[in-house]
C-alpha positions in Angstrom: -5.3 -18.1 14.3 -7.1 -17.4 17.6 -7.8 -13.8 18.6 -5.5 -14.2 21.6 -2.6 -15.4 19.4 -3.2 -12.6 16.9 -3.2 -9.9 19.6 0.0 -11.3 21.2 1.8 -11.4 17.9 0.5 -8.0 16.9 1.7 -6.4 20.2 5.2 -7.9 19.7 5.4 -6.4 16.2 4.0 -3.1 17.3 6.7 -2.8 20.0 9.2 -3.4 17.2 7.6 -0.6 15.2 7.9 1.8 18.1 11.5 0.9 18.5 12.1 1.4 14.8 10.5 4.8 14.8 12.5 5.9 17.8 15.7 4.9 15.9 14.5 6.7 12.7 13.8 9.9 14.7 17.3 9.7 16.1 19.0 9.0 12.8 16.9 11.2 10.6 15.7 8.2 8.5 12.8 9.0 6.1 10.3 6.2 5.4 7.5 5.9 2.9 5.0 3.1 2.7 2.8 2.9 -0.4 -0.3 0.7 0.1 -2.3 -0.1 -3.0 -4.9 -2.7 -3.7 -8.4 -3.4 -4.7 -11.4 -1.8 -3.0 -12.0 -3.6 0.3 -8.5 -5.1 0.4 -7.8 -4.0 3.9 -5.6 -1.0 3.6 -7.4 1.1 6.3 -7.3 -1.7 8.8 -3.6 -2.4 8.1 -2.7 1.3 8.5 -4.6 1.4 11.8 -2.5 -1.4 13.3 0.7 0.0 12.0 0.2 3.5 13.4 -1.7 2.6 16.6 1.2 3.3 18.9 3.5 5.5 16.8 4.2 9.1 17.3 1.4 11.3 16.0 3.8 14.1 15.1 6.3 11.9 13.2 3.7 9.7 11.4 1.4 10.8 8.6 -1.2 8.9 6.6 -1.8 10.6 3.2 -5.1 9.8 1.4 -5.5 12.6 -1.1 -8.9 13.6 -2.6 -9.4 14.1 -6.3 -7.2 16.9 -7.7 -8.4 20.5 -7.8 -8.7 22.4 -11.0 -5.3 24.0 -10.2 -3.7 20.6 -9.4 -4.8 19.2 -12.7 -2.5 21.7 -14.5 0.5 20.7 -12.4 3.1 18.0 -13.1 1.3 14.8 -12.0 3.7 13.9 -9.2 3.8 17.5 -7.8 1.0 17.2 -5.2 2.4 14.0 -3.9 5.9 15.4 -3.4 4.5 17.9 -0.9 3.7 15.0 1.4 7.1 13.2 1.3 8.8 12.9 4.7 11.4 15.1 6.4 14.0 13.6 8.7 12.6 11.2 11.2 9.2 11.0 9.6 7.1 8.0 8.5 4.6 8.6 5.7 2.0 6.1 4.6 0.2 6.7 1.3 -3.2 5.1 1.5 -3.4 5.0 -2.3 -0.8 7.1 -4.0 0.4 8.3 -7.3 -0.6 4.9 -8.5 -4.2 6.1 -8.8 -3.2 7.0 -12.4 -2.4 3.4 -13.2 -5.5 2.0 -11.5 -8.8 3.8 -11.0 -8.0 6.5 -13.6 -7.4 3.8 -16.2 -10.6 1.8 -15.4 -12.9 4.9 -14.9 -11.4 7.0 -17.7 -10.3 9.8 -15.4 -7.1 10.4 -17.4 -6.2 9.9 -21.0 -4.3 6.8 -22.4 -1.5 9.2 -23.2 -1.3 10.5 -19.6 -1.4 6.9 -18.3 1.4 5.8 -20.7 3.6 8.8 -19.6 2.9 7.9 -15.9 4.1 4.3 -16.4 7.1 5.5 -18.3 8.1 8.1 -15.7 7.3 6.3 -12.4 10.4 4.2 -12.2 12.6 7.3 -12.6 10.5 9.2 -10.0 10.9 6.4 -7.5 14.6 6.0 -8.3 15.1 9.7 -7.4 13.3 9.1 -4.1 15.4 6.1 -3.2 18.7 7.6 -4.3 17.9 10.7 -2.2 17.8 8.4 0.8 14.0 7.7 1.3 13.2 4.1 2.3 10.4 3.2 0.0 8.2 0.1 0.5 5.5 -0.7 -2.0 2.7 -3.3 -1.2 -0.2 -4.5 -3.4 -3.0 -6.0 -1.3 -4.8 -8.6 -3.3 -8.1 -10.3 -2.5 -10.5 -12.7 -4.3 -13.6 -11.5 -6.1 -15.9 -13.3 -3.6 -14.1 -11.8 -0.6 -14.3 -8.3 -2.1 -18.1 -8.8 -2.6 -18.5 -9.8 1.0 -16.5 -6.9 2.4 -18.3 -4.3 0.2 -21.7 -5.7 1.3 -20.5 -5.4 4.9 -19.8 -1.7 4.3 -23.3 -1.1 3.0 -25.0 -2.8 5.9 -22.8 -1.8 8.9 -23.5 1.8 10.1 -20.0 1.9 11.6 -18.5 1.5 8.1 -20.7 4.1 6.4 -17.9 6.5 5.9 -16.0 3.8 3.9 -18.7 3.6 1.3 -17.7 5.3 -2.0 -19.0 5.6 -5.5 -16.1 3.4 -6.7 -17.6 0.5 -4.6 -20.5 0.4 -7.0 -18.4 -0.6 -10.0 -15.6 -2.6 -8.3 -17.3 -5.9 -9.0 -18.6 -5.0 -12.4 -15.2 -3.9 -13.6 -13.3 -6.6 -11.8 -11.5 -7.8 -15.0 -10.6 -4.2 -16.0 -9.1 -3.6 -12.6 -7.1 -6.9 -13.0 -5.7 -5.9 -16.3 -4.7 -2.4 -15.0 -3.1 -4.0 -12.0 -1.1 -6.4 -14.1 0.2 -3.7 -16.3 1.1 -1.4 -13.4 3.0 -4.1 -11.5 4.8 -5.3 -14.5 6.0 -1.8 -15.6 6.8 -0.3 -12.2 8.4 -3.2 -10.4 12.1 -2.3 -10.3 15.2 -3.4 -8.4 15.3 -0.1 -6.5 11.6 0.1 -5.8 10.1 -3.4 -6.0 6.5 -4.4 -5.5 5.5 -7.0 -2.9 2.1 -8.7 -3.1 0.0 -9.5 0.0 -2.7 -12.1 -0.3 -5.2 -10.4 2.0 -8.3 -12.6 2.1 -7.5 -13.3 5.8 -7.2 -9.8 7.4 -5.4 -10.8 10.5 -2.7 -12.8 8.8 -2.3 -10.1 6.1 -1.8 -7.4 8.7 0.8 -9.4 10.6 2.6 -10.2 7.3 2.6 -6.5 6.3 4.1 -5.4 9.6 6.7 -8.2 9.5 7.8 -7.2 5.9 7.9 -3.5 6.8 10.1 -4.1 9.8 12.5 -6.3 7.8 12.7 -3.6 5.2 13.2 -0.5 7.3 14.1 -1.4 10.9 17.7 -1.3 12.2 19.5 -4.6 11.8 19.3 -5.5 15.5 15.5 -5.2 15.4 14.9 -6.7 12.0 17.0 -9.7 12.8 14.4 -10.7 15.5 11.5 -10.5 13.1 10.6 -13.7 11.2 10.0 -13.3 7.5 6.3 -13.5 6.5 5.0 -16.7 4.9 6.0 -16.5 1.2 2.6 -17.9 0.3 1.1 -14.9 1.9 3.5 -12.1 1.0 6.0 -12.4 -1.9 7.9 -10.2 -4.3 6.1 -9.6 -7.5 7.1 -11.5 -10.6 5.5 -11.9 -14.0 4.6 -15.5 -13.4 2.3 -14.5 -10.5 -0.2 -13.1 -13.0 -0.8 -16.5 -14.6 -0.2 -19.0 -11.8 -3.0 -18.0 -9.5 -1.1 -16.0 -6.9 -2.8 -12.9 -8.2 -6.6 -12.9 -8.3 -8.2 -12.9 -11.7 
C-alpha cells in the first residue's frame, strides 16, 4: 500500500469516526475499546490514528500504571471501573484489566490463584458491562517474533521513541513462549458471545490500523455509517477461535 493510498483511506475512516462520535454524543452511547497485544504490537500508533480528530473532552485513553499499595487491597476490577465511560464518551484501554492474564502471569506479579479467579470472573464482569449498555470491543494485536525484535530494537535506537522503552521490553523476546501460552489461555477463557475477542495480525502497521478502525466502525457506528464501511480482510482481522492457536494465525 502506498503512503498516498494509506492516507486517503485513513482520512475517509477518520471522518466516519468523527460522525460516529457525534452520533454517540447525541444519543448518549457509551463505547469501550480494549486493546491488548504483545509489546511492540502497535497499540499506541493505532490509538493515535483513532483519536486524532475526535473530541478531547469525550475521548479518553486509559493506560494505568502499576497499582498502588491501597489499590492492591481492592477488588481487582475496581480501579478500572472508575474509568468507564459516561453518556457520549469513548474510552480506550491501552492495556486493561487483562494485565492480570498476561504480564502478571509471565512475570509473577500475581499469584496463580489470583489469575484463576480473574479468568473465572472476567466473563461475568464484561457481561455486566454489556448488559448495562456499554458497547465493548476487544482486540488482540498479534505480531511475529522477528517483527517484535525489530520494533523493540527501533525503540532502543530512536531517540523519539525513548519514552516507549520499558523494563518489560527486556524480557519480551526471552519469554516469548510464556507470553504465547498466557495469551492462548486468556483468549480461550474470556472469549464470549457477549464480549468476543477479535485478532489483528499486525506485522504491517498501516494495514492493521485501517483494519482496526474498519472493525470498530462496523461494531459501534450507526447503521447508516457502518453500512458504508467495508469489512476488514478476514486474513488480517478475524474473530478468535480455538483453531487459530494451532493453524498459524496466531504467532507461536
